[in-house]
N, C-alpha and C positions, 0 to 999 in steps of 0.2 A: 790636521784633522785625522782621526784613526777610526772613522765609522767603519763597521763591517757589514755588508749587504749581501744577503742570499736571495736569488730569484730563481724559482722553479727548479730547485735543486733536487736531483735524483741521483740515487747510488743503486746500482743493479749488480748482484752476483749471480752470474749464469741466469736462471730465470727467477730468482728470489729478489724482490724489491725491499731493500732495506731502509731507503729514504725515499719518499713518495711525492716529490714536487713541492717542497717547502719554501715559503718566502719568510724573511726575517730581517728586520733593521735593528741593528745594534748601534746605538749612538756614541759619539766620542766620550771617552772618560766612563762609559756605563759599566757596571759589574753586573752581568747577566748570567743566569744559571740554567743549564739544560737538565731537566730532571725527568725521570720515567722509570719504568721497570726494565729489567734485562732484556736486550733485544729490541729495544723501542727505536733505535737509531741515533741516540744522542752522542755516543763516542764516535760513530761513523761521521756524524755531521762535524765534530770537531776536528777529527783527522782530515777531512776534506777542507776545512778552513786552513789547516796547518800546511797541506799540500802533500800529507803522507798517504792519502787515499786519492786516486783519480776520480773525478766526477763523471757520471755517466749522462748527466744533462744539466742545463741551467748555468747560471753565472755566479761567481763569487768575487766580490769587489772589496779591497781594503783601501780605506783612504780615497775612495772615488776612482780607483783603478782596478779593472778586471784582472784577476790573477790566475785564471783557470790553467794557463800554460807556464806560469812563473814557478820554478823550483822553490822548495821550502826555504832554502837558505837566502833566497832573495826576496822574501816576502816580508821581512822585518817583524817577525814574530818571535816569541820565546815560549817554549812549552814546558811545564812541570809535569812529570809522569808519575804515575802510581808507585814506581819501584825505585824512586830517587835517582837512579842511573849515575852514581858517583864513581869517580875512578878511585879504586881502593889504595894505588900505590902513591896517590897524590894527597897532600894535605888540604885542608879546608880552603886556604887562600889560592892553592894551585888549581883546584876544581872550579872555584869561583871565577877565576881569571882565564880559564883554559880557552874560551871563546873570544878573547880580546887580544890574541897574541900579536895582531898587526897594528894594535894602537901603541902610542909612546909609552914607556914604562911609567912615566909620572901620571898619565891618564889612567892607566890600569890600576895602580896603587890607589888613586883617589876614588875610583868608582867602587872597588872592592871594599875599601874601608867604610866608605859611605853606606853601601848595601848591608854590611856587616853591623854598623850602628843601628841602622833602621830594624834589623832583625834580631838585634841584642846578641850577637854571636862573636863580638870582636875578640873575646878571649878565647875562642876555639880555632882561630885562624891557623894555628901550628899543629892542630891534631889531624890524624887520620880518620877516615869514616868509621873504621871499626871501633874507635875509642868514643863515638858518639852514640847517643840514644836515638830512637826512631824520630822523635820530635825534633831533635837537633839537626839530623840528617835531612829532613824535610825543609827545614829552614835554610840549610846550605843549598838544596836545589832551587828553592825560591830565590836565594841570593844570586845563583848562577844566572838566573833569568833576569833579574832586576839589573845587574851590571851591564847587560847589553842595551838597556834603555831602548826597548822595542816599541813598536807602534800599538802592538796587541800582545797580552798574556793570555796564554791557554793553558787550562789545568785539567788534566785528566784522572778524575777520582784521586786526588793526591793523599787523602786522608784514611783511605779505605784499610791500610795496612797498619793503622794505629789502634791502640786499644781505646775504649769508650771515653775515659777521662782525658786522655790525650787528644782525641779528636775534638772535644769541646774546647780545650785550651787553643789547639791550632786554628780553629774556627775563628776565635778572637784575635788571633795574631794576624790571619789573612785579612780580616776586616781592617785592622789597624794599619796594615801595610798598604791597602788600597787607599785609605784616607791620606796617607803620606805621600804615596806614588800614583797620582790619578792617571793611571793608564787603563785604556779599554780592556776589559777582562771578560773572557768566556770561560766558564767553569762547568764541568760536567760532574754529576753525581747522582746515585740512585737513591740518597738518603734525603727525603723531603724536608727534615728538620735543618740540615746543612743548607739546603736551598733556600728555605724562608729566612734563615738568620743572616745569610751572607748577601742575598741578591738584592739590587735595585729593582730588577724585574725577573720573573721566573718564566721559563718557557717549559710547559708541560708536554712532553712527547709520548706518544703511544702508537705502536705498530707503523712506525715510519712517518707519521704525520703528527703536526702540532695541534694539540687539543685546545690550548689557551695560552695566551701570553698576558701577564699582568703583574702588578706589585704583589708581595706576599699578601697583603691585606685584602686586595681584590680577589685573589684566588680563594682564600679561606672563606670570606664572606660572601662572594658573589660568583661561585663557580658557575660555568655555562653548560657543563656536561655532568653527567652522573660519574664519569671516570675521574674527572678533576676533583669532584666532590668527595669521592671515596679515596683518593690518593693522597690529597693534602689534608693533614690533620692527623693527629695520634692521641687517643684511639680514633679510628675512622668513623665518618658520619654513619649514623644508623639509616637503613633503608627499609621502609616498611610498606608493603603493598596496601593501598587504600582506595576507597571510593570517595569521590567528591559529591555530595548530595546537596541539592537546592530544595528547600521546603520552607514554605510560609514566609519567603522573603529572606530566609537565612541560609547561609552557606556553612555546611559542616564536613569535616573530614572523617570518615569512618575506618577504623583500623580492625575491627571485629565486631561480632554481634553485640558485644557487651561494652565497647569502648568507641567513642566517638567525641570529637571536639568542635566547637564553633571556629571558624576560620576568623583570625583577628580582622577588625574593620579595615586596617590598613592594607591588608592583602586581598580583601574581598573583590574589589574591581578588577585586580590582576587575574584573578582565578575563576571569575563567574562563568566565562564562556567555555571552561573545560569541565563543567559538572556532567556527570554521566558517562564521561569517557573511560575507556578500558586502559588497561596497563599503566595505571598511575601508581606512583610511588611518593611516599612521604620521606623527604630527607631531613634529618634533625640530628645535630651534633650532640655527643654526650654531655656538655656543659649545660645544654638547654633541657636537660631532664635531671632535676635535683629534688632534694627533699622539701616537703612543705614546712615552712618555719612554724615553730611553736606559737600559738595564739595568733597565727595569721588568718586574715578574713577569707572566708571560702571563696573559691574561684573556680570557673568553669573549665579550667584546664588542670583541676586536680583529680587524681585517681589513685585508687589502692592498688597494690601489685605485690604478689609473693616473690621475694628475692631468692634466685637461683644460687648465685655465687657473689662473694664479696671480696674485693682485692684491696686491702689497705695499702696505700702509696705513700703514707706520711702527711703530706700537706693536703691530701684528698683521698677519697676512698672511691673506688669504681665499683659499680653494681651491676649485675647482668640479671635480667628477667625475660620472660618469653611472651609475645603477643602475636597471637595467630600463627604460632609455629615458628616465628622469627625471633632470634635472640637479639635483645636491645642492650645496650650499654648506657648507663647514666653516671654523672659524677655528684658525689654528695659530700657534705662536711664530714671529716673524720669523727666527730663528736656527735653525728647524727643518730648514732645506735643502730646502723644497718646490720642486720643479722641474717644469715642464710636460713632460707625455709620459713622465713617470718615474713608477715605482711607489712608494708611501709607506705605510708602516704607520700605520694610524689606529685610534682607539678610540672607540665610541660610548657616550655615557653615558645609558644608558636609564633610569636612576632618574628622569629628567626627560622621558620620553616622553609623549606625548598619543596616545591612540587614538581615532580620529574616524570617525563613520558618515558616509560621503561622501553617501549618499542623503538624510539629514536635515540634515546640516551640523552636527550636535551632536557635542561632545566627550564622549566616554563616561566 
């Protein structure tokens, strides 16, 4: 078993707390991604698991054994770095086999060729790194980790040096490799799309703390904090200051003097106790603001709005308009006829609304 357990992990640089007492359980064979903005502590956490950073407090266990004082070479982990770290004077075969020098030659040959087959780089084994593309070099770096057959794979932003198209291709390759080589994997990235597409579970970090842990679907549809709601998803969730009003037995969310909507029946019981509270924010994703379909029946969530900016994206069009001084983004059909500086009839899908206490940052 290759589960990884973090208990009350702290990392302190002089007086600066980079990681603030986090707890995390990574199960055997799981692909978990640490994601968050720069400086949130995700890479520091990964390096502490690897043994490349000394922990300031807490315990790290791999396979049930505490490894706080175990040197990196004895932790049975393999790390794939951002910069590939290939030896330029060695060919691909030699780079991949470098960490296996103490193994029998037949065993080395078997492992290298198996890894090369998994990564589809068999024909590259005789080439030097300078003869490879960025994507091919990254595959070699992954192959060097795979041949070691470690308990845990660690990836430190391995795709950040690749162009956008190649990053998409390599995401697919990494996912395929994990399906073939079911090894516990901890992956760090600042790219939330990378996190969502690769992970079994995502760990969202912020300011040295874990904000939320969950499946990509959970984080997208059921964020527990404003930070997670705004960080996960592209374009980001809209946040609109609002008032929750209770009148004549009905609950309404008011966004401005001229714009308010009834709260859907399935959300009423959840939000009734928050009517009249200060610092409330309505969270609504762009795809939940769309054009009103032609000939559609009138709906209490329909409204007219003057469009400020239109961004055609091919399969969809992003529109921007302003409510109460706040810029809002919606997603409409490219054939909906959205035009800048023209009024458009829109519909808000409040069955997917999130009500947020802006004082605490918690989703209610």
